[in-house]
C-alpha positions in Angstrom: -148.0 -7.6 -116.7 -147.0 -6.1 -120.0 -143.3 -6.6 -119.8 -141.6 -10.0 -119.8 -140.5 -11.3 -116.4 -137.3 -13.1 -115.5 -137.7 -16.6 -114.1 -135.0 -18.7 -112.5 -135.6 -22.4 -113.3 -133.8 -24.9 -111.0 -133.9 -28.6 -111.9 -131.2 -31.2 -112.0 -132.7 -32.9 -115.1 -131.9 -31.2 -118.4 -135.1 -32.4 -120.1 -137.2 -30.8 -117.4 -135.3 -27.5 -117.6 -135.7 -27.4 -121.4 -139.4 -28.2 -121.1 -140.1 -25.4 -118.6 -137.9 -23.0 -120.6 -140.0 -23.6 -123.7 -143.2 -23.0 -121.7 -141.9 -19.8 -120.3 -140.8 -18.6 -123.7 -144.4 -19.3 -124.9 -145.7 -17.2 -122.0 -143.5 -14.3 -123.1 -141.0 -14.6 -120.2 -137.2 -14.8 -120.0 -135.6 -17.7 -118.2 -132.3 -18.5 -116.6 -131.5 -22.1 -115.9 -129.6 -23.7 -113.0 -129.0 -27.5 -112.7 -128.6 -27.5 -108.9 -129.1 -25.6 -105.7 -125.6 -24.1 -105.4 -125.7 -22.7 -109.0 -129.2 -21.3 -108.3 -128.1 -19.4 -105.2 -125.0 -18.1 -107.1 -127.3 -16.6 -109.8 -129.8 -14.9 -107.4 -128.1 -11.6 -107.8 -129.2 -11.5 -111.5 -132.5 -10.0 -110.4 -135.4 -12.4 -110.9 -139.1 -12.1 -110.5 -139.9 -15.7 -109.6 -138.2 -19.0 -109.0 -139.4 -22.4 -110.3 -137.7 -24.8 -107.9 -137.4 -28.6 -108.2 -137.6 -30.4 -104.8 -135.7 -33.6 -105.4 -132.1 -32.7 -106.3 -128.8 -34.2 -105.4 -126.7 -32.4 -102.8 -128.8 -29.3 -101.9 -132.5 -30.2 -102.3 -135.3 -27.7 -103.0 -136.3 -27.2 -99.4 -132.8 -26.1 -98.4 -132.6 -23.7 -101.4 -135.9 -22.2 -100.5 -134.7 -21.6 -96.9 -131.5 -19.9 -98.2 -133.6 -17.6 -100.4 -135.9 -16.6 -97.5 -132.9 -15.9 -95.2 -131.3 -13.5 -97.7 -132.7 -10.0 -97.1 -132.3 -9.2 -100.8 -134.5 -12.2 -101.9 -136.7 -12.9 -98.9 -139.8 -11.7 -100.8 -139.0 -13.5 -104.1 -141.9 -15.7 -105.1 -141.1 -19.4 -105.1 -143.1 -22.2 -106.8 -141.9 -25.7 -105.9 -142.1 -28.1 -108.9 -142.3 -31.6 -107.5 -143.3 -35.2 -108.1 -144.1 -35.6 -104.4 -147.8 -35.6 -103.5 -147.7 -36.6 -99.8 -149.0 -34.1 -97.2 -145.7 -34.1 -95.3 -143.7 -33.0 -98.3 -146.1 -30.2 -99.2 -146.1 -29.0 -95.6 -142.3 -29.0 -95.6 -142.4 -26.8 -98.8 -144.7 -24.3 -97.1 -142.5 -24.2 -94.0 -139.3 -23.8 -96.1 -140.9 -20.6 -97.7 -142.6 -21.8 -100.9 -145.5 -19.6 -102.0 -147.0 -22.4 -104.1 -146.3 -25.8 -105.6 -147.1 -27.6 -108.8 -146.9 -31.3 -109.5 -144.9 -33.1 -112.2 -145.6 -33.6 -115.0 -146.2 -29.8 -115.3 -149.6 -28.8 -116.7 -149.2 -25.8 -119.0 -152.4 -24.0 -117.8 -151.9 -24.7 -114.2 -148.3 -23.3 -114.4 -149.5 -20.2 -116.1 -152.3 -19.6 -113.5 -150.1 -20.0 -110.5 -147.2 -17.9 -112.0 -149.5 -15.1 -113.1 -150.9 -14.8 -109.6 -147.5 -14.6 -107.9 -146.0 -12.3 -110.6 -149.0 -9.9 -110.3 -148.5 -9.7 -106.5 -144.8 -9.1 -106.8 -145.3 -6.4 -109.4 -147.8 -4.6 -107.2 -145.4 -4.9 -104.2 -142.5 -3.5 -106.3 -144.7 -0.7 -107.5 -145.6 0.2 -103.9 -142.0 0.1 -102.8 -141.1 2.4 -105.7 -143.8 4.8 -104.8 -142.7 4.9 -101.2 -139.1 5.8 -102.2 -140.3 8.5 -104.5 -142.5 9.8 -101.7 -139.6 10.2 -99.3 -137.6 12.2 -101.9 -140.6 14.4 -102.9 -141.4 15.4 -99.3 -138.0 17.0 -98.9 -138.2 18.9 -102.2 -141.7 20.4 -102.4 -145.0 19.8 -100.8 -146.9 20.4 -104.0 -145.6 17.1 -105.4 -146.7 15.2 -102.2 -150.4 15.1 -103.3 -149.5 13.4 -106.6 -147.2 10.9 -104.8 -150.0 10.0 -102.4 -152.4 9.4 -105.3 -149.9 7.0 -106.8 -149.5 5.2 -103.5 -153.2 4.8 -103.3 -153.3 3.3 -106.8 -150.5 1.0 -105.8 -152.4 0.0 -102.6 -155.4 -0.9 -104.8 -153.2 -3.0 -107.0 -151.8 -4.8 -104.1 -155.2 -5.5 -102.6 -156.4 -6.8 -106.0 -153.3 -9.0 -106.3 -154.0 -10.4 -102.8 -157.6 -11.2 -103.8 -156.4 -12.8 -107.0 -153.9 -14.9 -105.1 -156.7 -16.1 -102.7 -158.9 -16.9 -105.6 -156.1 -18.8 -107.4 -155.4 -20.7 -104.2 -159.0 -21.9 -104.2 -158.9 -22.7 -107.9 -155.7 -24.7 -107.4 -157.4 -26.9 -104.8 -160.5 -27.4 -107.0 -158.4 -28.5 -110.0 -157.3 -31.4 -107.9 -160.7 -33.1 -108.1 -162.9 -31.2 -110.5 -162.8 -30.5 -114.3 -163.7 -26.9 -113.6 -163.1 -24.1 -111.1 -166.7 -22.9 -111.5 -167.5 -24.6 -108.1 -165.8 -22.0 -106.1 -167.5 -19.1 -107.9 -170.9 -20.6 -107.4 -170.3 -21.7 -103.8 -168.8 -18.4 -102.7 -171.6 -16.4 -104.3 -174.2 -18.8 -102.6 -172.4 -17.9 -99.3 -172.8 -14.2 -100.0 -176.6 -14.6 -100.7 -177.0 -16.7 -97.5 -175.0 -14.2 -95.4 -177.1 -11.2 -96.6 -180.2 -13.3 -95.9 -178.9 -13.9 -92.3 -178.6 -10.2 -91.8 -174.8 -10.0 -91.7 -173.1 -6.7 -92.3 -171.8 -5.7 -95.8 -168.3 -6.2 -94.5 -169.0 -9.7 -93.3 -170.7 -10.6 -96.5 -167.6 -9.4 -98.5 -165.4 -11.4 -96.1 -167.2 -14.7 -96.6 -167.5 -14.1 -100.4 -163.7 -13.7 -100.6 -162.7 -16.2 -98.0 -165.0 -19.1 -98.8 -163.1 -20.1 -102.0 -160.4 -21.4 -99.7 -162.7 -23.8 -97.9 -161.1 -26.9 -99.5 -157.5 -25.7 -99.9 -156.4 -28.6 -97.7 -157.2 -31.0 -100.5 -153.8 -30.0 -101.8 -152.4 -32.2 -99.1 -154.5 -35.3 -100.0 -153.1 -38.0 -102.2 -154.8 -38.2 -105.7 -155.4 -41.9 -105.2 -157.9 -41.0 -102.5 -159.1 -37.6 -103.8 -159.8 -38.9 -107.3 -161.1 -42.4 -106.4 -164.2 -43.1 -108.5 -165.8 -45.5 -106.0 -166.7 -45.3 -102.3 -163.8 -44.6 -99.9 -162.8 -47.2 -97.3 -163.0 -46.2 -93.7 -159.3 -45.6 -93.5 -159.3 -43.6 -96.8 -162.2 -41.4 -95.5 -160.2 -40.8 -92.3 -157.4 -39.5 -94.5 -159.8 -37.4 -96.6 -161.2 -35.8 -93.5 -157.8 -34.4 -92.6 -158.1 -31.8 -95.4 -160.1 -29.6 -93.0 -157.1 -29.4 -90.6 -154.6 -29.1 -93.4 -156.5 -26.2 -94.8 -156.5 -24.5 -91.4 -152.8 -25.0 -90.9 -152.0 -23.6 -94.4 -154.1 -20.4 -93.7 -153.6 -19.9 -90.0 -151.1 -17.5 -88.5 -151.5 -14.8 -91.1 -152.2 -11.2 -90.2 -154.7 -11.1 -93.1 -158.3 -11.0 -92.0 -159.3 -12.8 -95.1 -156.8 -15.7 -94.5 -158.0 -15.9 -90.9 -161.6 -16.2 -92.1 -160.5 -18.8 -94.7 -158.8 -20.8 -91.9 -162.0 -20.7 -89.8 -164.2 -21.8 -92.7 -161.7 -24.6 -93.7 -161.8 -26.1 -90.2 -165.6 -25.8 -89.7 -167.4 -26.3 -93.0 -167.7 -30.1 -92.5 -169.2 -29.8 -89.0 -172.8 -30.8 -88.6 -175.6 -29.2 -86.7 -176.2 -32.4 -84.6 -172.5 -32.8 -83.8 -171.8 -35.8 -86.1 -169.5 -33.8 -88.4 -165.7 -33.4 -88.4 -163.0 -32.7 -87.4 -164.1 -31.6 -83.9 -167.6 -32.9 -83.7 -169.0 -29.6 -82.4 -172.8 -29.0 -82.6 -175.3 -26.2 -83.1 -174.2 -22.7 -82.6 -170.8 -23.9 -81.3 -170.1 -24.2 -85.1 -168.9 -20.8 -86.4 -171.6 -19.2 -88.4 -169.4 -18.8 -91.5 -168.8 -22.6 -91.4 -172.5 -23.3 -91.1 -173.3 -21.0 -94.1 -170.5 -22.6 -96.2 -171.8 -26.1 -95.4 -175.2 -25.4 -97.0 -173.6 -23.7 -100.0 -170.9 -26.3 -100.5 -173.2 -29.3 -100.2 -175.8 -27.9 -102.5 -173.2 -27.2 -105.2 -171.6 -30.7 -104.6 -175.0 -32.3 -105.1 -175.7 -30.5 -108.3 -172.2 -31.0 -109.7 -170.6 -34.1 -111.3 -167.8 -35.6 -109.2 -165.4 -38.5 -109.7 -167.7 -40.7 -107.6 -171.2 -39.6 -108.8 -173.2 -37.8 -111.5 -174.8 -34.4 -110.9 -178.2 -34.6 -109.1 -181.2 -32.6 -110.4 -182.0 -29.5 -108.4 -185.3 -31.0 -107.1 -183.5 -34.0 -105.6 -180.9 -31.7 -104.1 -183.6 -29.5 -102.5 -185.0 -32.6 -100.9 -181.6 -33.6 -99.4 -181.2 -30.1 -98.0 -184.6 -30.3 -96.4 -184.0 -33.7 -95.0 -180.7 -32.6 -93.5 -182.2 -29.5 -91.9 -181.7 -29.8 -88.1 -179.3 -32.7 -88.4 -176.6 -31.8 -91.0 -177.5 -28.2 -91.5 -178.5 -25.2 -89.4 -182.3 -25.1 -90.0 -182.3 -21.3 -90.0 -179.8 -21.2 -92.9 -181.7 -23.8 -94.9 -184.8 -21.6 -94.5 -182.9 -18.6 -95.8 -181.6 -20.7 -98.7 -185.2 -21.4 -99.9 -186.3 -17.8 -99.2 -183.6 -16.7 -101.7 -183.8 -19.6 -104.1 -184.3 -17.3 -107.1 -180.9 -15.6 -106.4 -179.3 -19.0 -105.9 -180.5 -20.3 -109.2 -179.4 -17.1 -111.0 -175.8 -17.7 -109.7 -176.0 -21.4 -110.7 -177.0 -20.5 -114.2 -174.3 -17.8 -114.5 -171.5 -20.1 -113.5 -172.8 -23.2 -115.2 -170.6 -26.2 -116.3 -171.7 -29.8 -116.0 -174.8 -29.1 -113.9 -178.1 -30.9 -114.3 -181.4 -29.1 -113.6 
C-alpha cells in the first residue's frame, strides 16, 4: 500500500474524531470526518477505501449505518471497522450481522488499529486491482488476441495478491483474538506450526497440512465475544464464569461458519472442536474418540502444549519437562493417544518451532 488511502471517520464526539484523524495522518492516510450517520451516508460518494464507524450515536446508530452501506451496490464491499466501547457478545454479533468486517474497542489502541486497517485495506486493494484487470481484459479481447496473454498474466498476479490478502486477513483475525488475553501473538504462530508438524506426522496430505496450518490460527477467534472481566481474570474462574468462557468455541464457529471459503470452513470446525476431549468430558458437545474431528484433536494437543509453556494471566509458564508429563498423563483421556505419540516422535521439530517464535517461554 504505497499510496495514502481515504478513510471515513464517523463518530458523534469531536474529541474521538480528532484523535482518530491524528492517528490516520500518522499512518499516512487521508481522512474525512462525519459526526453522525446521516452525514456519513451523504459523504459515501466521495470514494473511500475504509470506514471507521462508531456504534453508539444518537439518531442513526452504527449498526444502521453499516446496513445502509451494505445495501448500496456502490459501497457493498467497502470495508467497515466498528469502533465501540461495547464488549458484550450480543453487540459484537450484531456488528457482524450488520456487515462489519472487524471491530476495535475504545479507547483505540494505535497498533491494533493499524494492524486491522492494514489487513482490510490490503484486501480491498487486491480486489480493486482484480476488478481493474477484468475490465481491461474485456476491452483487450475485442481489440487483439496478442494482448490477451499479457492481461491473463496480470489477472494471475492479482489472484495471487487476493489470495495473500485473504491469508493475511485470517492471520490478523487470529492475532486480534490472541491480543485479547496475551501480550504477544507468537502463540498462534507456534501453535499453527505445531499443528502442521502433527498433521504431517499423522500422514495427512500436503493440502490438508496447509489447510490446518492456515486455519488453526482462528481456533480462539470466539474470544472476541468474551468479556475482558472473565477473559483476563488473574484467578480461577467461578463455575458460572467458566460456562461463559466455554461459549467462545460456539461463538468462533458462528463467526466463521457459512462462508464459501474452505479455510474459513476449516477454521469453524477447529473452533468448535478443539476443546473436546478424547474421553468425552470436553466441550461444547461432549463428543469422544474419533467422533471428534481430526483437525480438532490435532489442535487440542498443539494448543494445550503451547498454553502450558506460555505465561497467561492466571499462571506462569511451565517448563517443557513438566508440560511433557501433562501431555503424557492426558493421553487417552484428554488427548488422542495416537497424536500424543506423534508429538513425541517429532519433538525436535516442535522445539525448533518453539525456539523460533519465542517470547515469554520457560524451558
